[in-house]
C-alpha positions in Angstrom: 122.1 120.6 117.7 119.1 120.9 119.7 119.8 121.6 123.7 117.1 119.9 125.8 114.7 122.1 125.6 114.4 122.8 122.3 113.8 118.6 122.0 111.1 119.2 124.5 109.7 121.4 122.3 109.9 119.6 119.1 108.3 116.8 120.8 105.4 118.5 121.8 105.0 120.2 118.6 105.1 117.0 116.8 102.5 115.8 119.0 100.3 119.2 118.6 102.2 121.6 116.3 98.9 124.3 116.8 99.4 123.9 120.8 99.3 127.5 122.5 102.6 128.9 123.7 101.2 129.0 127.2 100.6 125.1 127.0 103.9 124.3 125.8 105.7 126.8 128.0 103.9 124.9 130.9 105.4 122.0 129.9 108.7 122.8 129.9 108.5 125.2 132.7 109.6 128.8 130.7 108.0 131.7 130.2 105.6 132.2 127.2 107.6 134.9 125.6 110.9 132.2 126.2 109.0 130.1 124.2 107.5 131.9 121.5 111.4 133.0 120.6 112.8 129.4 121.3 110.3 128.5 118.2 110.5 131.4 116.1 114.1 130.8 116.2 114.0 127.1 115.5 111.6 127.9 112.3 113.8 130.7 111.1 116.7 128.9 111.0 115.3 125.7 109.0 115.7 123.4 112.0 111.9 122.6 111.8 108.5 123.4 109.9 105.2 123.4 111.8 102.8 122.1 108.7 99.6 120.3 108.6 100.1 116.7 106.8 97.2 114.8 105.4 96.0 111.3 106.3 97.0 108.8 103.0 93.3 107.3 103.3 91.9 110.8 102.3 94.1 110.9 98.9 92.9 107.5 98.3 96.3 106.0 98.7 95.7 104.0 102.4 98.2 101.1 101.2 101.7 101.1 101.9 104.4 99.3 100.1 108.4 99.0 101.0 109.5 97.4 97.6 113.5 96.1 97.6 115.1 96.4 93.8 117.8 94.2 92.7 119.2 95.8 89.5 121.4 94.7 86.3 123.9 97.7 85.5 123.8 101.4 86.4 121.2 101.8 89.2 120.3 105.9 88.4 118.1 104.9 85.1 116.3 102.3 87.4 115.9 105.5 90.0 114.9 108.0 87.1 111.9 105.6 86.1 110.8 105.4 89.9 110.8 109.0 90.6 108.4 109.9 87.2 105.7 107.2 88.9 103.3 109.1 90.4 102.3 106.1 93.2 106.1 106.3 94.1 106.8 108.6 97.1 109.9 107.7 98.0 113.1 106.1 96.1 116.8 105.6 96.9 119.9 104.4 96.1 121.4 102.4 98.8 123.9 100.5 100.2 123.0 96.7 101.4 121.7 93.7 99.7 119.6 95.4 97.1 120.9 98.5 95.6 117.6 100.3 95.8 114.2 101.0 97.4 111.2 102.7 97.2 107.8 103.3 98.8 104.5 103.5 97.2 101.3 104.4 98.3 98.1 103.4 96.3 94.3 102.5 96.9 94.0 98.8 97.2 95.6 95.6 97.1 94.8 95.4 92.9 96.9 98.8 92.5 99.8 97.3 94.3 99.7 94.4 92.4 100.0 96.8 89.4 102.7 99.0 90.6 104.8 96.1 91.4 104.3 95.0 88.0 105.4 98.1 86.7 108.4 98.3 88.9 109.3 95.3 87.8 109.1 96.0 83.8 111.4 98.9 84.6 114.7 98.5 82.7 117.3 96.9 84.6 115.2 95.3 87.3 115.9 91.9 88.2 114.2 91.2 91.1 111.7 93.4 93.4 110.4 92.2 96.5 107.2 93.6 98.2 106.5 94.2 101.8 103.0 95.1 102.4 102.2 97.6 105.0 99.3 96.8 107.4 99.7 99.0 110.5 101.7 102.0 109.8 102.3 102.9 113.5 104.7 106.5 112.7 105.0 108.7 109.9 106.5 112.3 109.7 104.8 113.3 106.4 101.4 111.1 107.1 99.0 111.4 109.8 98.2 108.2 111.2 95.6 108.5 113.8 92.2 107.1 112.6 90.4 108.5 109.8 87.0 109.4 110.4 84.1 109.8 107.4 83.9 113.0 107.2 82.6 115.2 103.9 85.0 117.6 102.8 83.9 120.7 100.9 86.1 123.3 98.9 86.4 125.5 101.9 88.0 122.5 104.0 90.5 121.9 101.0 91.7 125.3 100.9 92.1 125.6 104.9 93.8 122.3 104.6 96.2 123.3 102.0 96.8 126.9 104.3 97.9 124.8 107.1 100.3 122.5 104.7 101.9 125.9 104.2 101.8 127.3 107.8 100.3 124.7 110.5 100.6 127.7 113.2 98.6 130.1 111.2 96.1 132.0 113.6 92.6 131.2 113.2 92.2 135.3 112.4 94.7 134.3 109.3 93.0 131.4 108.2 89.9 133.2 108.2 91.2 136.0 106.3 93.0 133.8 103.4 89.2 131.5 103.1 86.9 134.6 103.6 85.3 133.3 106.7 84.6 134.7 110.2 87.6 133.4 112.5 84.8 131.0 114.5 83.9 129.1 111.4 87.5 128.6 110.5 88.1 127.1 113.9 85.3 125.4 113.7 86.2 123.5 110.3 90.2 123.3 111.5 89.0 121.7 114.4 87.0 119.3 113.0 89.2 118.5 110.2 91.6 117.5 113.1 89.5 115.6 115.1 88.5 113.6 112.0 92.1 112.5 111.6 92.2 114.5 107.8 95.0 116.3 108.9 97.5 116.4 111.7 99.3 119.5 112.3 103.0 118.4 113.2 106.7 119.5 114.0 109.0 118.5 110.9 112.2 118.1 111.8 114.9 119.1 109.2 117.8 116.5 109.1 120.7 118.6 107.4 120.2 121.8 109.2 120.6 119.5 112.9 123.6 117.9 111.1 121.7 114.7 110.4 123.9 113.3 107.8 122.9 109.3 108.2 119.8 108.5 106.9 119.0 104.3 106.8 116.0 102.2 107.0 115.6 98.9 108.5 113.8 95.4 108.1 112.9 93.3 111.5 111.7 90.1 111.7 110.4 89.6 114.9 108.4 87.5 117.7 105.1 88.1 119.3 103.1 91.2 119.2 104.9 93.4 116.5 102.8 96.4 116.6 103.7 96.8 120.4 107.2 96.7 119.2 106.5 99.0 116.4 105.1 101.1 118.8 108.6 100.9 121.2 110.6 101.7 118.0 108.4 104.8 117.2 109.6 106.2 120.3 113.2 105.9 119.3 115.5 109.3 118.7 116.0 109.9 115.3 112.9 107.0 114.0 110.5 108.7 111.7 108.8 106.0 110.1 107.6 102.3 111.2 105.1 100.2 109.8 104.3 96.4 110.2 102.8 94.2 107.6 103.7 91.2 105.6 106.4 90.0 103.3 110.2 89.3 104.0 109.9 91.2 107.1 107.4 92.3 110.1 108.5 95.5 110.2 110.1 98.5 108.2 111.3 101.5 109.4 113.7 104.5 108.6 115.7 106.8 111.1 118.5 109.2 110.6 121.4 110.1 112.7 123.6 113.2 112.8 127.1 111.0 113.0 128.1 107.5 112.5 128.0 107.1 116.4 124.6 108.5 116.5 123.7 105.7 114.0 125.4 102.9 115.6 124.0 104.0 118.5 120.2 103.7 117.3 120.9 100.2 115.8 122.0 98.9 118.9 118.7 100.0 120.5 116.7 98.1 117.9 119.0 94.9 117.9 119.1 94.8 121.7 115.1 94.6 121.7 114.5 90.8 123.1 111.9 90.4 120.6 113.6 91.5 117.5 115.1 88.3 116.0 116.5 89.2 113.0 117.6 92.7 111.7 118.4 94.0 108.2 119.8 97.5 107.7 120.5 99.9 104.5 122.0 102.6 104.1 120.4 105.5 102.2 123.3 107.2 99.5 120.9 109.2 97.4 117.5 109.6 97.9 116.0 110.6 94.2 112.2 111.5 94.8 110.9 112.2 98.4 107.2 113.6 98.3 106.5 114.5 101.8 102.7 115.3 101.5 99.6 114.2 99.9 99.1 117.6 97.9 102.1 116.0 95.6 104.7 118.6 96.9 108.1 117.0 97.8 111.8 116.8 96.3 112.6 115.1 93.0 116.5 114.8 92.4 117.3 113.8 88.9 
């Protein structure tokens, strides 16, 4: 598990994965050398990865849908069908009212309707209920910052791909990899980050930290749901939070190190006065998890 200093460094890197070692050191009150050693240890141990994550809108997939599935018979064949669908970015067998959930990313509502129809047509699916995302407040695997209108040329895409692999690659290294001067590489990277195209952040590897409990939640709320989502996004372990329309006002996902920690997170959510109804589901087996807009991710058969 992370100690208090490591946890503070990870939070800072989640906000700005390219923050200088000196800025990070100033934030935690350690020397630059000590901070550099800690971050290298976290990366080397597999506890975190520092990568560039794309804004979903760059890939023409700004619309998010959470689908809750009822299934007749075995669930595995349905999950295999979901894993083969390009628009599905996440699919899991779950314990709860619905035996399976899936996340989809599409370009517009017409595509969402078409994808939902295709999911409902999978053999074994009896019901598919959709939550149509509106505002995504937190997503560990996609930039949620405002996306500005910007032209992305082939050199930009080459820089993005390198940042997706190593978000802290030096400007000198990036310049060498794409054939630019260091100043030109820096200018392009800064422009892409400021435009919201890519966000360099620290991704926590739950398995490396012993976070073996994974769950999702759907909330019905009163009052300002967007403000509530922003509060939820600050809770430990919450990796995704989105407001929208459908059977819930807000959906999210979270991880915990053990059952007591899971209960603590759930109780923190339930104790918020604006939360009027809470539904949860445990992710028993994740069969597809695509983290990045370049199509990479995990697919388990």
